[in-house]
C-alpha positions in Angstrom: 12.4 15.3 -57.0 12.8 11.6 -56.0 9.7 9.5 -55.5 8.6 8.9 -51.9 9.3 5.5 -50.4 6.6 3.1 -49.4 7.4 3.9 -45.7 7.0 7.6 -46.4 3.6 7.0 -48.0 2.5 5.0 -45.0 3.7 7.6 -42.5 1.9 10.3 -44.4 -1.4 8.4 -44.5 -1.2 7.7 -40.8 -0.4 11.3 -40.1 -3.4 12.4 -42.0 -5.6 10.0 -40.1 -4.3 11.1 -36.6 -7.2 12.5 -34.6 -7.6 13.7 -31.1 -4.9 14.1 -28.4 -4.9 17.9 -29.0 -3.9 18.7 -25.4 -1.0 16.2 -25.4 0.2 17.4 -28.8 0.0 21.1 -27.8 1.8 20.4 -24.5 4.7 18.7 -26.3 4.9 21.3 -29.1 4.9 24.1 -26.6 7.7 22.5 -24.7 9.8 22.4 -27.9 8.9 25.9 -28.9 10.3 27.3 -25.6 13.8 27.2 -24.2 15.4 24.7 -21.9 16.0 27.5 -19.4 12.2 28.3 -19.3 10.9 27.5 -15.8 7.9 25.7 -17.4 10.2 23.5 -19.5 9.9 19.7 -18.9 12.8 17.4 -19.8 10.8 14.2 -19.2 7.4 13.2 -20.5 5.9 10.0 -19.0 2.9 8.6 -20.9 1.0 5.7 -19.4 -2.2 3.9 -20.2 -3.8 0.5 -21.1 -2.7 -1.5 -24.1 -4.4 -0.3 -27.3 -5.1 3.2 -26.0 -2.7 4.8 -28.5 0.5 5.4 -26.7 2.7 4.3 -29.6 0.8 6.4 -32.0 1.1 9.5 -29.8 4.8 8.9 -29.4 5.4 8.6 -33.1 3.4 11.9 -33.6 5.6 13.6 -31.0 8.7 12.3 -32.8 7.3 13.8 -36.0 6.8 17.1 -34.3 10.3 17.0 -32.9 11.8 16.2 -36.3 9.9 19.1 -37.7 11.6 21.4 -35.2 15.0 20.3 -36.2 15.5 17.8 -33.3 17.8 14.8 -33.4 15.7 11.9 -32.5 15.9 8.2 -31.6 13.0 5.7 -31.0 13.6 2.7 -28.7 11.1 -0.1 -28.0 11.2 -3.4 -26.2 13.2 -5.1 -29.0 16.2 -4.1 -26.9 17.1 -6.0 -23.8 19.9 -4.1 -22.1 21.4 -0.7 -21.6 24.3 -1.3 -24.1 21.8 -2.3 -26.7 19.9 0.9 -26.1 23.1 2.9 -26.7 23.7 1.0 -29.9 20.2 1.7 -31.2 20.5 5.4 -30.4 23.9 5.5 -32.1 22.6 3.8 -35.2 19.6 6.1 -35.6 21.7 9.2 -35.0 24.1 8.0 -37.7 21.3 7.7 -40.2 20.5 11.4 -39.4 24.1 12.4 -40.2 25.2 12.6 -36.5 27.3 9.5 -35.8 28.5 8.8 -32.3 31.9 7.4 -33.4 33.6 7.3 -30.0 30.6 5.5 -28.5 30.4 3.0 -31.4 34.1 2.2 -30.9 33.6 1.6 -27.2 30.5 -0.5 -27.8 32.4 -2.6 -30.3 35.1 -3.3 -27.7 32.5 -4.2 -25.2 30.8 -6.7 -27.5 34.1 -8.2 -28.4 35.1 -8.7 -24.8 31.7 -10.1 -23.8 31.9 -12.6 -26.7 35.3 -13.7 -25.6 34.2 -14.0 -22.0 31.1 -16.1 -22.9 33.2 -18.4 -25.2 35.8 -18.9 -22.5 33.1 -19.6 -19.9 31.6 -22.3 -22.2 35.0 -23.9 -22.7 35.7 -23.9 -19.0 32.3 -25.4 -18.3 33.1 -28.2 -20.7 36.3 -29.0 -18.8 34.8 -28.8 -15.3 31.6 -30.9 -15.9 27.9 -30.3 -15.4 28.1 -28.7 -11.9 30.7 -26.2 -13.0 28.9 -25.6 -16.2 25.8 -24.5 -14.4 27.7 -22.2 -12.0 30.0 -20.7 -14.6 27.2 -20.1 -17.1 25.1 -18.6 -14.4 28.0 -16.5 -13.1 28.5 -15.0 -16.6 24.9 -14.1 -16.8 24.9 -12.8 -13.2 27.6 -10.4 -14.2 25.8 -9.4 -17.3 22.4 -8.9 -15.6 24.0 -7.0 -12.8 25.6 -4.7 -15.3 22.4 -4.0 -17.1 23.5 -5.9 -20.2 20.6 -8.4 -19.9 17.1 -7.7 -18.7 16.5 -8.7 -15.1 14.0 -11.5 -15.7 15.6 -14.1 -13.5 15.9 -16.7 -16.2 18.9 -18.4 -14.5 17.7 -17.8 -11.0 15.9 -21.1 -10.5 18.9 -23.0 -11.8 21.3 -22.4 -9.0 21.0 -21.0 -5.5 22.5 -17.6 -4.5 25.5 -19.0 -2.7 26.6 -21.2 -5.6 25.9 -18.3 -8.0 28.1 -16.0 -5.9 30.9 -18.5 -5.8 30.6 -19.0 -9.6 30.6 -15.2 -10.2 33.7 -14.9 -8.0 35.5 -17.5 -10.0 34.3 -16.0 -13.2 35.6 -12.5 -12.2 38.9 -14.1 -11.2 39.2 -15.9 -14.6 38.5 -12.6 -16.4 41.3 -10.9 -14.4 43.7 -13.6 -15.5 42.5 -13.6 -19.1 42.4 -9.8 -19.7 45.6 -8.0 -18.7 43.8 -4.6 -18.8 41.4 -4.2 -15.8 39.4 -1.8 -17.9 38.5 -4.8 -20.1 37.4 -6.7 -17.0 35.2 -3.8 -15.9 33.8 -3.5 -19.4 32.5 -7.1 -19.1 31.4 -7.2 -15.4 30.2 -3.6 -15.0 29.9 -1.9 -18.4 27.7 1.1 -17.4 30.4 3.2 -15.7 32.6 2.6 -18.7 30.0 3.2 -21.4 27.7 5.9 -19.9 30.3 8.7 -19.7 31.2 8.1 -23.4 27.5 8.1 -24.3 26.9 11.4 -22.5 29.9 13.0 -23.9 28.9 12.1 -27.5 25.3 13.1 -26.8 26.5 16.5 -25.6 28.8 16.9 -28.7 26.0 16.3 -31.2 23.5 18.3 -29.1 25.5 21.4 -29.7 24.7 21.1 -33.4 20.8 20.8 -33.1 18.1 22.7 -31.2 16.8 19.6 -29.5 17.8 16.0 -28.8 14.8 13.8 -28.2 14.9 10.2 -27.1 11.6 8.2 -27.2 11.3 5.0 -25.2 8.1 3.0 -26.1 6.6 -0.1 -24.5 8.5 1.1 -21.4 6.8 -1.4 -19.1 9.1 -4.1 -20.6 12.3 -2.1 -20.5 11.9 -0.1 -17.3 13.4 -2.9 -15.1 16.9 -2.2 -16.6 16.4 1.4 -17.9 14.6 3.2 -15.1 17.5 3.7 -12.7 20.0 4.2 -15.5 18.0 7.0 -17.1 17.4 8.6 -13.7 21.1 8.6 -12.9 21.9 9.8 -16.4 19.6 12.9 -16.2 19.3 13.9 -12.5 22.8 13.1 -11.1 26.3 13.7 -12.2 27.3 10.0 -11.7 28.2 9.6 -15.4 28.8 13.2 -16.3 26.6 16.1 -17.5 23.6 15.5 -19.9 23.0 18.2 -22.5 20.4 20.8 -21.5 18.4 20.4 -24.7 17.7 16.7 -24.1 14.0 15.6 -23.8 13.1 12.1 -22.8 9.7 10.4 -23.4 8.8 7.2 -21.6 5.6 5.5 -22.8 4.3 2.3 -21.1 1.4 0.8 -19.3 2.6 1.5 -15.8 2.8 4.8 -13.8 6.2 6.2 -13.2 8.1 4.8 -10.2 7.6 7.4 -7.4 10.8 6.4 -5.7 12.9 7.1 -8.8 11.0 10.0 -10.4 8.9 11.4 -7.5 11.5 14.0 -6.5 11.3 15.9 -9.8 7.6 17.0 -10.2 8.7 20.3 -11.6 10.9 18.8 -14.3 8.6 16.0 -15.6 5.1 15.8 -17.2 3.2 12.6 -16.3 0.3 12.0 -18.7 -2.4 9.3 -18.1 -3.6 8.5 -21.6 -7.4 7.7 -21.7 -9.4 6.2 -24.5 -10.8 8.6 -27.1 -13.9 10.5 -26.3 -17.0 9.8 -28.3 -16.5 13.1 -30.1 -12.9 12.2 -31.0 -14.0 8.8 -32.1 -16.6 10.5 -34.3 -13.9 12.7 -35.9 -11.8 9.7 -36.6 -14.8 8.1 -38.3 -15.3 11.3 -40.3 -11.8 11.1 -41.5 -12.5 7.6 -42.7 -15.7 8.7 -44.5 -18.2 6.8 -42.2 -21.4 8.9 -41.9 -24.1 6.4 -41.0 -25.2 7.0 -37.4 -26.0 3.4 -36.7 -22.6 2.4 -37.9 -20.9 5.1 -35.9 -22.8 4.0 -32.7 -21.8 0.4 -33.3 -18.2 1.4 -33.6 -18.3 3.5 -30.4 -20.0 0.8 -28.4 -17.8 -1.9 -29.7 -14.5 0.0 -29.2 -15.1 2.0 -26.0 -12.8 4.6 -27.6 -9.7 2.4 -27.7 -8.0 3.6 -30.9 -6.7 0.1 -31.9 -10.4 -1.1 -31.9 -11.9 2.1 -33.4 -9.7 1.7 -36.5 -10.4 -2.0 -36.7 -14.1 -1.9 -36.1 -14.5 1.0 -38.6 -13.8 -1.5 -41.4 -17.1 -3.2 -40.7 -19.5 -0.5 -39.3 -23.1 -1.2 -38.5 -22.7 -4.9 -37.8 -21.8 -5.5 -34.2 -21.4 -9.2 -34.6 -19.1 -8.8 -37.6 -17.3 -5.9 -35.9 -16.6 -8.1 -32.9 -15.5 -10.9 -35.1 -13.2 -8.5 -37.0 -11.6 -7.5 -33.7 -11.2 -11.1 -32.7 -9.6 -11.8 -36.1 -7.3 -8.9 -35.6 -5.9 -10.4 -32.4 -6.0 -14.1 -33.4 -5.1 -13.7 -37.0 -7.5 -14.3 -39.9 -5.8 -17.6 -40.9 -6.2 -19.2 -37.5 -7.6 -22.7 -37.7 -11.3 -22.9 -36.7 -10.6 -25.1 -33.6 -8.0 -22.7 -32.3 -10.3 -19.7 -32.9 -13.1 -21.5 -31.0 -10.8 -22.4 -28.1 -9.5 -18.9 -27.9 -13.0 -17.5 -27.8 -14.2 -20.0 -25.2 -11.2 -19.3 -22.9 -11.8 -15.6 -23.0 -14.7 -16.2 -20.5 -12.5 -16.9 -17.4 -10.6 -14.0 -15.8 -7.5 -16.1 -15.3 -6.4 -19.3 -16.9 -5.0 -22.7 -15.9 -5.3 -26.2 -17.5 -8.5 -27.2 -15.6 -10.1 -23.8 -16.4 -9.3 -24.2 -20.1 -10.8 -27.7 -20.1 -14.0 -26.4 -18.3 -14.4 -23.5 -20.6 -14.1 -25.5 -23.8 -15.5 -28.9 -22.8 -13.7 -30.3 -25.8 -11.9 -33.6 -25.9 -8.2 -33.4 -26.1 -5.1 -32.5 -24.1 -5.8 -29.6 -21.7 -2.1 -29.1 -21.2 -1.5 -28.6 -24.9 -4.4 -26.2 -25.1 -3.1 -24.3 -22.2 0.4 -24.1 -23.6 -1.0 -22.9 -26.9 -3.1 -20.2 -25.3 -0.4 -18.9 -23.0 1.9 -18.5 -26.0 -0.5 -16.1 -27.7 0.8 -12.5 -27.7 -2.2 -11.0 -25.9 -1.9 -13.4 -22.9 0.1 -12.0 -20.0 1.2 -13.3 -16.7 2.5 -16.5 -18.1 4.5 -17.4 -15.0 1.7 -16.6 -12.5 -2.0 -16.3 -13.4 -2.2 -16.0 -17.2 -5.0 -13.8 -18.5 -6.1 -12.2 -21.7 -5.4 -8.5 -22.2 -8.6 -6.5 -21.5 -8.5 -4.9 -24.9 -8.5 -8.3 -26.6 -10.9 -10.0 -24.1 -13.7 -7.4 -24.3 -14.7 -8.0 -28.0 -14.4 -11.7 -27.6 -16.8 -11.7 -24.6 -19.2 -9.4 -26.6 -19.1 -11.7 -29.6 -19.7 -14.9 -27.5 -22.5 -13.4 -25.4 -24.4 -11.9 -28.4 -24.0 -14.8 -30.8 -24.2 -17.8 -28.6 -26.1 -17.0 -25.3 -26.8 -20.6 -24.4 -23.2 -21.6 -24.8 -22.2 -18.5 -22.8 -24.4 -19.5 -19.9 -23.4 -23.2 -20.0 -19.7 -22.4 -20.0 -20.0 -19.9 -17.1 -21.9 -22.5 -15.1 -19.2 -25.1 -15.7 -16.6 -22.6 -14.6 -18.5 -21.7 -11.5 -18.9 -25.3 -10.6 -15.1 -25.9 -11.0 -14.2 -23.0 -8.7 -16.8 -24.1 -6.1 -15.3 -27.6 -6.0 -11.9 -26.0 -5.5 -13.3 -23.8 -2.7 -14.7 -26.8 -0.9 -11.4 -28.7 -1.2 -9.5 -25.8 0.2 -12.0 -25.2 2.9 -11.9 -28.8 4.0 -15.3 -29.7 2.8 -17.1 -26.5 4.0 -19.6 -25.3 1.3 -18.9 -22.2 -0.7 -21.2 -19.8 1.2 -19.4 -16.6 1.5 -16.2 -14.6 1.5 -15.9 -14.9 5.3 -14.1 -17.4 7.6 -10.5 -17.2 7.0 -10.6 -16.6 3.2 -8.6 -13.5 3.6 -5.7 -15.5 5.0 -5.8 -18.0 2.1 -5.5 -16.3 -1.3 -6.3 -19.5 -3.2 -9.6 -19.9 -1.3 -10.7 -16.3 -1.7 -9.8 -16.5 -5.4 -11.9 -19.7 -5.9 -14.9 -18.1 -4.1 -14.9 -14.9 -6.1 -14.3 -16.6 -9.4 -17.3 -18.8 -8.8 -19.4 -15.7 -7.9 -18.2 -14.0 -11.1 -19.2 -16.8 -13.4 -22.6 -17.2 -11.7 -23.2 -13.5 -12.2 -22.3 -13.8 -15.9 -24.7 -16.8 -16.3 -27.7 -15.6 -14.2 -27.2 -12.1 -12.9 -30.8 -11.8 -11.5 -30.3 -14.6 -9.0 -26.6 -14.3 -8.4 -26.4 -10.6 -7.7 -28.3 -10.7 -4.3 -26.1 -13.6 -3.2 -22.8 -11.7 -3.9 -24.2 -8.5 -2.4 -24.9 -10.4 0.8 -21.2 -11.2 1.1 -20.2 -7.5 0.8 -20.5 -6.9 4.6 -18.0 -9.6 5.4 -15.6 -8.4 2.7 -15.7 -4.9 4.1 -14.9 -6.1 7.6 -12.0 -8.2 6.4 -10.0 -5.3 5.1 -9.2 -3.1 2.1 -7.8 -5.9 -0.1 -10.7 -8.3 0.3 -13.2 -5.5 -0.1 -11.6 -4.3 -3.3 -11.5 -7.9 -4.7 -15.2 -8.3 -3.9 -16.1 -4.9 -5.5 -13.9 -5.6 -8.5 -15.7 -8.9 -9.0 -19.0 -7.1 -9.1 -17.7 -4.4 -11.5 -16.1 -7.0 -13.8 -19.2 -9.1 -14.0 -21.3 -6.0 -14.7 -19.0 -5.0 -17.5 -19.0 -8.4 -19.0 -22.5 -9.7 -18.6 -24.4 -6.6 -19.9 -26.5 -6.3 -16.7 -27.1 -2.7 -15.7 -27.8 -3.5 -12.1 -24.6 -5.4 -11.6 -22.6 -2.8 -13.4 -24.1 0.0 -11.3 -23.4 -1.8 -8.0 -19.8 -2.5 -9.0 -19.1 1.1 -10.2 -20.6 2.6 -7.0 -18.7 0.2 -4.6 -15.4 0.8 -6.4 -16.0 4.5 -6.3 -16.4 4.4 -2.5 -13.2 2.4 -2.1 -11.2 4.5 -4.5 -12.0 7.6 -2.4 -11.2 5.8 0.9 -10.5 2.1 1.5 -9.8 2.6 5.2 -12.3 1.8 7.9 -14.2 5.0 7.3 -14.6 4.2 3.5 -15.5 0.6 4.1 -18.1 1.8 6.6 -19.6 3.8 3.7 -19.5 0.7 1.6 -21.4 -1.3 4.2 -23.8 1.7 4.3 -24.6 1.2 0.6 -25.7 -2.3 1.4 -27.8 -1.2 4.4 -29.6 1.7 2.7 -30.2 0.4 -0.9 -32.8 -2.1 -1.9 -31.5 -5.5 -3.0 -30.7 -7.3 0.2 -32.8 -9.5 2.4 -33.5 -8.8 6.0 -30.7 -11.1 7.3 -28.1 -9.7 4.8 -29.1 -6.1 5.7 -28.6 -6.9 9.4 -25.1 -8.3 8.7 -24.3 -5.2 6.7 -25.4 -3.0 9.6 -23.3 -5.1 12.0 -20.3 -4.6 9.7 -20.9 -0.9 9.4 -21.0 -0.6 13.2 -17.8 -2.5 13.6 -16.1 -0.3 11.0 -17.3 2.8 12.7 -15.7 1.5 15.8 -12.4 0.9 13.9 -12.6 4.4 12.5 -13.2 5.9 15.9 -16.7 7.1 15.1 -18.1 5.6 18.3 -21.3 7.6 18.4 -22.2 6.3 14.9 -21.3 2.7 16.0 -23.6 2.9 19.1 -26.4 4.2 16.9 -26.0 1.3 14.5 -26.1 -1.1 17.5 -29.4 0.4 18.5 -30.8 -0.2 15.0 -29.4 -3.8 15.2 -31.3 -4.5 18.4 -34.5 -3.5 16.6 -33.7 -5.8 13.6 -32.3 -8.7 15.8 -33.8 -8.4 19.3 -31.8 -10.5 21.8 -28.8 -11.0 19.6 -25.8 -11.5 21.9 -23.2 -10.3 19.4 -24.9 -6.9 19.3 -24.6 -6.5 23.1 -20.9 -7.7 23.0 -20.0 -5.3 20.2 -21.8 -2.5 22.0 -19.6 -3.3 25.0 -16.5 -3.0 23.0 -17.6 0.4 21.7 -18.2 1.6 25.2 -14.8 0.3 26.2 -13.3 2.4 23.4 -15.0 5.5 24.8 -13.6 4.7 28.2 -17.0 3.9 29.7 -15.8 0.7 31.4 -18.7 0.2 33.7 -21.1 0.4 30.7 -18.8 -2.0 28.8 -19.0 -4.6 31.6 -22.8 -4.2 31.9 -23.2 -4.9 28.2 -20.9 -7.9 28.5 -23.2 -9.2 31.2 -26.1 -8.6 28.9 -24.4 -10.4 26.1 -23.7 -13.4 28.3 -27.3 -13.5 29.4 -28.5 -13.4 25.8 -26.2 -16.1 24.8 -27.4 -18.3 27.7 -31.0 -17.7 26.8 -30.5 -18.6 23.1 -32.3 -21.7 22.0 -29.2 -23.3 20.7 -26.4 -24.4 23.1 -23.7 -21.7 23.1 -20.8 -22.7 20.9 -17.2 -22.7 22.1 -16.0 -19.9 19.7 -18.8 -17.6 21.0 -17.9 -18.3 24.6 -14.2 -17.8 23.9 -14.9 -14.4 22.2 -17.1 -13.2 25.0 -14.6 -14.3 27.7 -11.8 -12.6 25.8 -13.7 -9.3 25.6 -14.3 -9.4 29.3 -10.6 -10.0 29.9 -9.6 -7.2 27.6 -12.0 -4.8 29.4 -10.5 -5.7 32.7 -7.0 -5.1 31.2 -8.0 -1.7 30.1 -9.4 -1.0 33.6 -5.9 -1.8 34.9 -7.1 -5.0 36.6 -4.3 -7.0 35.2 -4.4 -10.1 37.4 -8.1 -10.6 36.7 -7.4 -9.9 33.0 -4.8 -12.7 32.9 -7.2 -15.1 34.5 -10.1 -14.3 32.1 -7.8 -14.4 29.0 -6.5 -17.7 30.2 -10.0 -19.0 30.3 -10.6 -17.7 26.8 -7.5 -19.6 25.6 -8.8 -22.8 27.2 -11.8 -22.4 25.0 -9.8 -21.3 21.9 -6.3 -22.6 22.3 -3.6 -20.7 20.5 -5.8 -17.8 19.4 -3.2 -15.1 18.4 -5.3 -12.1 19.4 -6.0 -13.5 22.9 -2.4 -14.4 23.4 -1.3 -10.9 22.5 -3.8 -9.4 24.9 -2.7 -11.7 27.8 1.0 -10.8 27.0 0.0 -7.1 27.3 -1.4 -7.8 30.8 1.7 -9.7 31.8 3.8 -6.7 30.7 1.7 -4.4 32.7 2.3 -6.6 35.7 6.0 -6.4 35.1 6.2 -10.0 34.0 8.1 -10.0 30.6 8.9 -13.7 30.7 5.4 -15.1 30.4 4.7 -12.3 27.9 7.4 -13.5 25.7 6.1 -17.1 25.9 2.6 -15.9 24.9 4.0 -13.8 22.0 6.2 -16.6 20.7 3.1 -18.8 20.5 1.1 -16.0 18.8 3.8 -15.4 16.2 4.2 -19.1 15.6 0.6 -19.2 14.6 0.7 -15.9 12.7 4.3 -14.8 11.9 3.1 -11.5 10.4 1.2 -10.3 13.5 2.4 -6.7 13.6 1.3 -5.9 17.1 2.7 -9.1 18.5 6.1 -8.2 17.2 5.8 -4.7 18.8 4.8 -6.2 22.1 7.5 -8.8 22.0 10.1 -6.1 21.3 8.9 -4.3 24.4 9.1 -7.5 26.4 12.7 -8.3 25.2 13.7 -4.7 26.0 12.3 -5.2 29.5 14.4 -8.3 29.9 17.5 -6.3 28.8 17.8 -8.1 25.4 18.0 -5.0 23.3 19.3 -7.0 20.3 16.2 -9.2 20.2 14.0 -6.2 20.7 15.5 -4.4 17.7 15.3 -7.6 15.6 11.5 -7.8 16.3 11.1 -4.2 15.3 13.1 -4.8 12.1 10.7 -7.7 11.3 7.7 -5.4 12.0 9.2 -2.7 9.7 9.4 -5.3 6.9 5.6 -5.7 7.1 5.3 -1.9 6.2 2.0 -1.8 8.1 2.7 1.4 10.0 6.4 2.6 9.7 5.9 5.5 12.1 4.9 3.2 14.9 8.0 1.1 14.4 10.2 4.2 14.6 8.3 5.3 17.7 8.9 1.9 19.4 12.7 2.3 18.6 12.5 5.7 20.2 10.8 4.2 23.3 13.7 1.8 23.6 16.1 4.7 23.7 13.9 6.5 26.3 13.6 3.5 28.6 17.4 3.1 28.4 17.9 6.7 29.6 19.2 7.7 26.1 16.9 10.7 26.1 18.7 12.8 23.5 18.5 9.9 21.0 14.9 9.3 22.0 14.0 12.9 21.2 15.5 12.5 17.7 13.8 9.2 17.1 10.4 10.4 18.2 10.9 13.4 15.9 11.6 11.0 13.0 8.4 9.1 13.9 6.4 12.4 13.9 7.9 13.3 10.5 6.7 9.9 9.1 3.2 10.5 10.5 2.5 14.1 11.8 -0.8 12.8 13.3 1.1 10.3 15.5 0.1 11.7 18.9 1.6 9.0 21.0 5.0 10.0 19.7 4.5 13.5 20.9 3.8 12.1 24.4 6.9 10.0 24.2 9.0 12.9 23.1 7.5 15.0 25.9 8.8 12.5 28.5 12.2 12.5 26.9 12.3 16.3 27.0 11.2 16.3 30.6 13.9 13.9 31.5 16.4 16.2 29.9 15.1 19.1 32.0 13.4 20.8 29.1 10.0 21.3 30.7 8.9 23.9 28.2 9.4 21.5 25.2 7.7 18.7 27.2 4.6 20.9 27.9 4.5 22.0 24.2 4.5 18.4 23.0 1.8 17.4 25.5 -0.4 20.4 24.5 0.0 19.5 20.8 -1.1 16.0 21.5 -4.1 17.3 23.4 -5.0 19.7 20.6 -5.4 16.7 18.3 -7.1 14.5 20.8 -8.7 16.5 23.7 -9.7 13.2 25.5 -6.1 11.9 25.4 -6.2 11.1 29.1 -2.6 10.1 29.6 -1.3 13.3 28.1 -3.7 15.3 30.2 -2.6 13.6 33.4 1.1 13.8 32.6 0.7 17.5 32.1 -1.0 17.7 35.5 1.9 15.8 37.0 4.4 18.3 35.6 2.4 21.1 37.1 2.4 19.2 40.4 6.2 18.9 40.3 6.4 22.6 39.8 4.0 23.4 42.6 1.6 25.1 40.2 -1.5 23.8 42.0 -4.1 25.9 40.1 -2.7 24.6 36.7 -2.7 21.1 38.1 -6.3 21.3 39.2 -7.3 22.8 35.8 -5.8 19.8 34.0 -7.7 17.3 36.3 -10.9 19.3 35.7 -10.3 19.1 31.9 -9.6 15.3 32.3 -12.9 14.8 34.1 -14.7 16.9 31.4 -13.0 15.3 28.4 -14.0 11.8 29.6 -17.6 12.9 30.5 -17.1 11.8 34.2 -17.0 8.2 33.0 -13.6 7.2 34.4 -12.4 6.8 37.9 -8.8 7.7 37.4 -9.1 11.5 36.9 -11.2 11.6 40.1 -8.6 9.6 42.1 -5.8 11.8 41.0 -7.7 15.0 41.6 -8.6 13.6 45.1 -4.9 13.0 45.7 -4.0 16.5 44.6 -6.7 18.1 46.7 -5.7 16.1 49.8 -2.1 17.2 49.3 -3.3 20.8 49.3 -5.4 20.4 52.4 -8.8 20.1 50.6 -9.6 16.8 52.4 -13.4 17.0 52.3 -13.4 17.6 48.5 -10.8 14.8 48.1 -13.2 12.4 49.8 -16.0 13.6 47.4 -13.8 12.7 44.4 -13.0 9.3 45.9 -16.7 8.7 46.4 -17.3 9.6 42.7 -14.6 7.2 41.6 -16.1 4.4 43.6 -19.5 5.0 42.1 -18.0 4.7 38.6 -15.8 1.6 39.4 -17.4 0.0 42.4 -15.5 -3.3 41.7 -12.1 -1.8 41.4 -10.2 -2.9 44.5 -7.4 -0.4 44.1 -9.8 2.5 44.1 -11.6 1.1 47.1 -8.4 0.5 49.1 -7.0 4.0 48.3 -10.3 5.7 49.2 -10.6 3.8 52.4 -7.0 4.7 53.3 -7.7 8.4 52.7 -11.0 8.1 54.6 -9.1 6.7 57.7 -6.5 9.4 57.5 -9.2 12.0 57.2 -11.1 10.7 60.2 -7.9 10.5 62.2 -7.1 14.1 61.3 -10.6 15.2 62.3 -10.1 13.5 65.6 -6.8 15.2 66.1 -4.6 12.2 65.7 -2.7 14.0 62.9 -3.1 17.3 61.2 -3.8 16.1 57.7 -3.7 13.0 55.5 -0.3 12.0 54.2 0.2 13.9 50.9 1.3 10.8 49.0 1.1 7.0 49.5 2.9 4.4 47.5 -0.4 3.3 46.0 -1.3 6.8 45.0 2.1 7.3 43.4 1.6 4.1 41.4 -1.5 5.6 39.9 0.6 8.4 38.5 3.7 6.6 37.3 3.8 2.8 37.1 0.4 1.8 35.7 1.3 1.2 32.1 -2.3 0.8 31.0 -2.7 4.5 31.6 0.8 5.7 30.9 3.4 5.3 28.2 4.2 1.7 29.0 1.9 0.1 26.4 2.6 -0.3 22.8 2.6 2.9 21.0 -0.7 2.8 19.1 -2.5 0.0 20.8 -3.9 -2.8 18.7 
């Protein structure tokens, strides 16, 4: 018997030390012990997890299991850079196992030869044509190779030449290849090799697969190769684009990232997706048992220092019991034991910041020298990622470095963090135009650099002095929650990161709890819960607690939990008596419930509180108050007054996008699309990504007959990916308004498919159905909308109108009664419409009673008053014998039913 090789001995030792992952091992083994035809068989295993968690070790163990079951295997990592290289690696490894892929090897050799000739020819041509041609020709060659999957798509040449020049160069290059190679197959082999090589690869794979029970391909470090492998492997295995793959083929993809849901999401029954977690404490203990480490203190030190990451467990086990030495050992593992002391010190110091740049490196080290050279050295280290954007240490590397610095040099730890905090605070002030760094508010969310500077400063102060810095950052949580999901997550992540790195249990607990809330739901409801943590737990001062309560109330409003919002505003009045913002926000909540009279009353209260304040009312506050008053009048359908008030708000805050969009909506409701477009153009000039402004302008363009411009605005809105169903619904509305009712029905159906809870789309489809004469379908859609939102007043009134058209007076009255009940008797419109219906059926006295109720609700609404007075005159005239009954309809009454877009389907689909 021959002696084992050194590689065999190493593999056996590693195999003997393999501990844990029993579930993953059993899953893979069971898959190979079954048959490909078994319904539970999986042809794809996708393993993902952080660096150092043991993905490569598991993949090698799976490969060993496959070999033990007679499988033909190949292992590919990120040493390859293109699909043809992958094919070559597979062919080479199969050949070593006695299964050569000769036809593929021959085709690959022809491919390499032709590419070499093409590159050589391109270089010669570039030399003749000068520098400009050289750039384009060289880039064109690489463009062809990248497009063909022969080079990784890393954009190395993209900054060199623009797309138009690149396209021209690629065209010339393709033409030169056609002239150089007589056989067009050779041209395609260079420009687009995958269609030429992949069928040969599959045919050869199928041939050798007939000779073995399994064919297993393992792709490790897949995060680096996925850009050029993902789509190819998907096409290879799930389509017949290149031919048929053997049934006994099993793929394993192991990388840091989750599988692409677009490429692999359609095959949940054929793939196993495994998120690899660190070893448990029990598994770590078993690994230490295998290494003969029995001392409990040493075992505890290894566990705490490694957090179960296998790469650190095995490293730290070499020096158990000494946490400082264990940390240093881990650092040496990543830096190299022979690193010069000054490089080692710089690397340790620069582990403190979460992201790196030259100034940050200089502040972290406070050493004389060239910061650019230091930065270049650090970003060249293998554990620093994001070299082109925001370079940072890998977490597996950074954690032991931070532990070592904090435990061995606490004074230097604090001093460095304070220097870094001061650096980021200076940056914040510069970006804010001199405003002090006092919170995550203002317009930080619109300026990523400013928000980054603020949160980095907070992180470093938390690491230096957690006891004083924690209340300060907690006080900013309310603002972060209101700003949106992304700012809230960044704020919570800053808390969690600081708690993990500074060793402070209070910071760590807050961070974990806040992230847990957002992980469950980072929409308005979830962020209201986040603000609730700040309200209910100790740790905030009275002012900060009031701000958190104010944020929670606003988020309750955004989530539609209006009763909870109003309850919070009551609590706020107790905490901050006389605060005008509370009264104004309460008015907005009442407006959302449809209680417009109450909304106006609270706006009056807010104005009185603002006037009574000791300080002179500032312009932004007056602008906000005026805007809310105008918006309330718009919702009341008092569009002329709304335009006036919103214009006054714009005088106070010129160019405010939200106010401009609101005034544009009022213009549209008045049938004035031209001034609406002007307002929306200005709003979008200030904020090009304003989703609702694009939707409103699309509606305005459509009203002006410019369908092309309307669709262009909807295309821009779709690119924002804020609410795809709404964009589809607006396209459907364009069809409906154009009388294209069949197309509208289909488009509204697509919107509903994108979001089954999109009730407005059911209303739009009901109108299209009704226009097509399908009353039954229209009624069904309206009833579905009402089942999801019983107080959906427009749908209720539209249903009553259909009953009115059919002469079904009892059903019509029932819908009006439901409308009154659903709105709690707070709105004038249901009473007006019921009065109109009662008068039409001869119930004049009851009609006048409804008009009287409407006037009590909206005493300032001139339209209600004029209509009521007209019906009263008609009723008196009828009583005196001048006519037998009031006219069943008047133009004004009809407009209440059909043309008032604040109540009908004329506004944007979801509001804003």
